[in-house]
PLY file of the C-alpha trace (Angstrom):
ply
format ascii 1.0
element vertex 114
property float x
property float y
property float z
element edge 113
property int vertex1
property int vertex2
end_header
1.49 -20.61 -7.46
1.96 -17.15 -5.91
3.94 -14.50 -7.73
6.66 -12.55 -5.97
4.31 -9.53 -5.94
1.66 -11.59 -4.15
4.27 -12.80 -1.68
5.43 -9.22 -1.03
1.83 -8.13 -0.37
1.32 -11.03 2.06
4.52 -10.10 3.91
3.49 -6.44 4.06
-0.02 -7.28 5.27
1.39 -9.55 7.96
3.88 -6.88 9.05
1.21 -4.15 9.25
-1.17 -6.41 11.15
1.61 -7.09 13.69
1.86 -3.30 14.06
-1.83 -3.19 15.08
-3.56 -2.38 11.78
-6.62 -4.32 10.65
-6.69 -5.57 7.06
-9.95 -4.66 5.33
-9.27 -5.45 1.70
-6.53 -6.64 -0.66
-6.08 -5.66 -4.29
-8.98 -3.21 -4.56
-9.46 -2.51 -8.27
-11.46 0.02 -10.23
-11.07 1.76 -13.58
-8.39 4.10 -12.18
-6.05 1.44 -10.84
-5.41 -0.85 -7.91
-4.61 -0.40 -4.23
-2.60 -3.25 -2.77
-3.89 -3.10 0.82
-6.65 -1.19 2.57
-6.35 -1.24 6.34
-7.63 0.52 9.42
-5.22 2.12 11.87
-7.51 2.96 14.78
-9.85 5.59 13.26
-7.78 6.15 10.11
-8.25 4.35 6.81
-4.88 3.43 5.31
-4.29 2.87 1.61
-1.00 1.00 1.37
1.16 0.53 -1.70
3.61 -2.37 -1.52
6.81 -2.11 -3.53
9.37 -4.87 -3.98
12.73 -4.32 -5.60
15.40 -6.97 -5.80
17.84 -4.86 -7.78
18.88 -1.54 -6.22
20.55 -0.31 -9.42
17.43 1.67 -10.28
17.00 3.45 -6.94
15.26 0.86 -4.81
11.58 0.42 -4.12
10.80 4.02 -3.10
11.89 5.46 -6.45
9.26 3.39 -8.27
6.37 5.43 -6.83
6.18 8.14 -9.45
3.85 11.16 -9.40
1.71 9.35 -12.02
1.45 6.30 -9.75
0.50 8.55 -6.83
-2.26 10.16 -8.92
-3.68 6.73 -9.85
-3.61 5.66 -6.19
-5.39 8.83 -5.10
-8.09 8.42 -7.77
-8.57 4.76 -6.81
-8.85 5.70 -3.12
-11.42 8.39 -3.96
-13.41 5.74 -5.86
-13.28 3.44 -2.81
-14.29 6.29 -0.48
-17.26 7.09 -2.73
-18.87 3.86 -1.54
-18.46 4.83 2.13
-21.40 6.47 3.91
-19.25 8.56 6.26
-15.60 8.20 5.19
-13.04 8.31 8.00
-9.77 10.25 7.82
-7.32 8.49 5.51
-3.67 8.42 4.55
-1.38 6.82 1.99
1.39 4.59 3.31
4.10 2.80 1.40
5.66 -0.50 2.43
9.06 -1.02 0.84
10.69 -4.41 0.56
14.09 -4.77 -1.03
13.84 -8.55 -0.79
11.23 -11.07 0.35
12.07 -10.91 4.05
10.42 -9.51 7.16
13.80 -8.09 8.20
14.01 -5.69 5.25
10.71 -3.83 5.49
10.47 -0.06 5.54
7.05 1.39 6.41
6.54 4.99 5.36
3.42 6.47 6.94
1.75 9.37 5.14
4.11 8.90 2.20
2.17 11.32 0.02
-1.08 13.25 0.15
-4.05 14.13 -1.93
0 1
1 2
2 3
3 4
4 5
5 6
6 7
7 8
8 9
9 10
10 11
11 12
12 13
13 14
14 15
15 16
16 17
17 18
18 19
19 20
20 21
21 22
22 23
23 24
24 25
25 26
26 27
27 28
28 29
29 30
30 31
31 32
32 33
33 34
34 35
35 36
36 37
37 38
38 39
39 40
40 41
41 42
42 43
43 44
44 45
45 46
46 47
47 48
48 49
49 50
50 51
51 52
52 53
53 54
54 55
55 56
56 57
57 58
58 59
59 60
60 61
61 62
62 63
63 64
64 65
65 66
66 67
67 68
68 69
69 70
70 71
71 72
72 73
73 74
74 75
75 76
76 77
77 78
78 79
79 80
80 81
81 82
82 83
83 84
84 85
85 86
86 87
87 88
88 89
89 90
90 91
91 92
92 93
93 94
94 95
95 96
96 97
97 98
98 99
99 100
100 101
101 102
102 103
103 104
104 105
105 106
106 107
107 108
108 109
109 110
110 111
111 112
112 113
C-alpha cells in the first residue's frame, strides 16, 4: 500500500512530466539525505522536493522547507552530481501540494540555490 507521501510524489512526477520534464530518478538517497525527484528540463537537471500539507495551520507546504532541509538537499544533489562525467546546469524546484489533487499543485522553479 502506498503512503500519502508516495502518492504526492507520483502526482508531482506526473504533473512535471505533463509540463515537459523527463523523470530520471525517484527517491535518490545517499548519506546526506534524499531527493524526491530528479528530472531533466531540456538541458537543465532539476532536483525537485515534493511537499504535502493537509493542515494549513502550520504555514502550508512551503514553510516546511527549512534552511537545514535546503542544505541537506544541496549536499545530496552534489553527491549525485559527483557521479556525472560532465554535469549539466541544475536547479532546485519545489512542488507544493496542499491536498492529494492535481488541481492544487504549486510548482516553484529555482526555489533556492546553492
